[in-house]
N, C-alpha and C positions, 0 to 999 in steps of 0.2 A: 472568807473574803468579804470586804465591805466596800461599797462605792460611795464616794463623796461628791459634792457639787462639782460639776464640770468634768466628771470622770465617767468612763465607760469600761465595760468588761465584756469580752467576747464569750458568749455561751451558745450552745447548740439548742435546736428546737427540742422542747420537752425537759430541759434542764431546770433546776430550781432557780428562782430569781435571787441574785445576790442582795444581801442586806444593804439598805440605803438607796437602791435603785427604784425608780418610779415609772419606768416605761421600757419598752423593747423596740428597737429600731431594726428593720430588715437590713441585712448586710448589703442587699442589692441597692439600697438607698444611701450607701456610703461609698467612700473611696477604698474600702477594704484596708485601711491603715492599721498597722500593728502598734507602733509607739504612740502615734497621734492619728486620729480619725476625723475625717470631714463627714458631716451629716448633711445630706442634700435636701431633706424634706422634714419639716417640723413634726414632732411626735408628742401628743398630749399625754398628761398623766394617766397611767394604768392602761395605756394602749398596748395591744397585742399580747395581753395576759390571758392565760387560762386560770381562772380563779378556782380556788379550792371549793369543791362542792357545787360547781356551776352545772354539772350534768345531773347529779342526783343529790338533793339536800338531805341532811341527816333527818331520820324519822319518816322519810317518804316511803310509801308502799311502791315497790319497784315492779313486781309482777304478781298478778292475782293468781290464786290457785286455779288450775284449769287452763291457763294460758299455754297455747301451743308454742313450743320452742323452735322458732325459725332461726335463720342465721343471725337476725337482729338480736333476739332474746339471748342467744348463745353468747354473742359479743358483750351484751350488757352484763351477764353473769360473770364472764371472764374479767371484765373491767372492775367488778367488785371483788375480785380475788376468790370467787367461789369455784372450787375445784369440782364439787359434786353437788347435785340437788336431787331431791326425790321426785320421781316422775311416775305417771301411769304408763305401763308398758303398752306396746301396740296390741290391738285386738287381734287374736289369732282366728283365722277362718279357714275351714276346709270347704272345697267346692267340688261337687260331683255332677257330671252330666249323664243322663240316662238316654239310651237309644241305640239299638242295633243298626239303625240306618245312618248313623253318624260316621263320617270318614275323617281321618286326620288330614289337615291341610298339608299340601305338598305331596300327597300320594295320588295315584291314579284313581279317578272316580268311577266306581263300578255302577252298573245299572241299579236303580232303586236306592242309591246312596246320595247323601248330601253332606257337604263339608260342615264340620262342627264349628260354629262361630260363638255360640253362647258361652262355652267354657272359657274362651279366650277374652271376649269382651268383658265378662264378669270379673275375671282375674285382673285385667288391666284397670278396670274401674275401681275395684277394691284397693289395688295398690295406690291409685291416685288418692284414695281416701285415707291412706296411711295404714292400711291393714297388712298384717303378716300372713301370707298364704302358707298353711301347713300341709295341705294336700290339694292337688289339682289333677283330677282323673276322670276319664270317661269309663262308665260302667255298663256292662251288657244288660240286656233286658231280662235279668234273672233276679227275682226278689231276694233269694237267699244270698246272692253275691252282694247286692246293694245293702242288705241288712248287716252283713259282716263289715262292709266299708264304713257304714254309719257308726257301728259300735267301736271300731278301731279308731275312728276320728275323735271320739268323745274325750279321750284322755289328752289329746293334743290341741284341740280347738275350743275357743269360747263360743263359736257359732258355726253351724253347719248349713251350707246352702246347697240345694240340689236344683237342677233344672230338667224339666221333662218328666213324663210319666205320672201326671197328676190328674188327668181327666178320668174317663170311664171306659176306655178301650181295653182290649185284652193285653195290650203292651204297656198299659199305664200301671207300672209296677210299684209305684211309691206307696200306695195304700197297703199292699201286702207286705212290702219290705218294712214299713214302719210298725206294722202289727207284729211281724216276726221278731223284731228286736224290742217289742213291748214299749214302744214310745207312747207317751201320753198325747193324744190329739187335742189340740186347743181349738182349731177351726179348720173347715174346708169350704172354700168358695167365699169370695168377697164380692160385694155388689159394686163392681167397677169393670170397666172395659178400657184397655185389655187387662189380662192378668187375673181374670175371675177365678180359675180353678186352683188358686194357691192353697197350700196346706201349711198350717202352723202346728208344730209339735215340740215336745220336750223329751229328750232321751238322756237318761242318767244325769239330769240337771243341766244338760246342754241344749239350748234352743236350736230347732231345726226348721228352716224355712224352705219349703219346696215350691219352686217357682214354675211358671208355665214354660213349656218347651218352645213356644213361639218367641222369636227373638225380641220383638218390641214389647211383648207381654212380660218377658223376663226383665227387660230393661226398666220398664215402668215400675214393676214390683221392687226392683233393686233400689230405685230412687225414692219410692214412696214408703216402703216398708223397712228395707234393710238399713238405709242411711240413718233413720232415727234410732234404730237399735244400736248401730255403731257409735252414734253420738252419746247414747246413754252408757254403753259399755266402756267407752274410752274417756268418759268424763269430758267430752269435747263438744259443747253446744254448737260450735261453728260448723259441725258436719250436718246439722239439720238444714234441709233445703229452705231457702228464703221464698217469699211470695210477694206479689204486687198485683195491681189491676192494670189492664191495658186495653186499648181499643183494637178490635179485629176488623180492619178495613174491608176485607172480602167476605167476612162472615163464614158460616159453616152450614151447608144445606140440609144436613141430616138431623133428625130428631134423636134425642138421647134418653131412651127409657130408663137406663141405668147410668150411674155416674161414668163419664167418659173423659179420657185423657188423650189429648192430641199433641203431637210433637210440633214445636214451633220455634220461631226466632223472635225474641223480644228486643226491640230497639226504640229508644226515644218515645216511650209511652205507647207504642203500637206493637202488635204481635201478628206476624204472618205465618201461615202454615203451608206445608207442601201441598201439591194438588191432591184432591180428595181421594183419588184412586190409589194413592201411595200411603194410605193410612192403615192398611191391613196389618194384623198382628205379626204375620210372617215376614213382613218387609222391614229390613233394617237400614237399607241404603238411604232412604229419605230422612233418616235421623242425622246424617252427616251435616255438620254446620249448625244444628239446632242447639239452643241454649236454655230451653224451657219446656214445660208441659202445660198445656192449656187445660184447665180444670172446668169441665162443663157439668153442672149438677144434674142429678137424676130428674127425669120429668121435663127436661128442657126441650122445647121445639127447636126448629132451625134457628141458629144465631144469625140475626140480620146483619148485613154489612154495616159497619160502624158501631156494632154492639160492644159493650164493655164486658170483659171476662176476667176471671182470676187466673193468674199465671204463677206456676211454681218454677222457680229459678233453679237451674242445675249448675 
């Protein structure tokens, strides 16, 4: 069909423009006439057109390699007619918690027991970071049992994370468990607080990160050590924590002989922290609502009120 001067043709939204036409008028701006139509509002040339290539011009790089496919990118690819694209699969992670003292949430708490929170907040955080959990298990304080779990996880996971059992007590089984399965130790202890007793190993080509059993120590290690590993493994630099500087209005009264990380809330160029007595490694509740870790270098004396600090954004 072709449209001549003084003529119009009814089309639906998204339909091809008839030859000879030079504008589109909304039907709401007409009398809806069929044989003859009155137009109540002027419409200039090429108005209300979707031009060919207006979204993406030919030769344009649409998505860079390594771009995470959110709903937006998925729509862009569909709009290009792409049925399939090559992607990096989700990183697979196995998580084990060590400790006979740990009780399952929802059960009655016996004397000497504590509810296990590390296993669950680690799993929740890893899922937020786009990870596929291949194992999520609490393991008794028996090195032989833990060693078997580690070996069985190797074939299923790209990374193994354990929490607890990394210090020097009789119940700190990770040293013996890793030795039993002949894991290669890369390091033990990091000059940071919390999370100092972390162990790094490789078992049959699979990295194993053994985190502190203290909740905040495990959380800090997860953000500072595990996240960069996930960014590398998943070819996704966006997983790396960001950083900035901020002013700490109330300061921090304690000296930091080793590098110290404090939980905090960073807003409008300032960072505030929970009360000092809530910074113990075993306390997780004061992390609620926090969006950053305050990075205090080793050898720093008390941070004076109004001092500037580096902040790692979560």
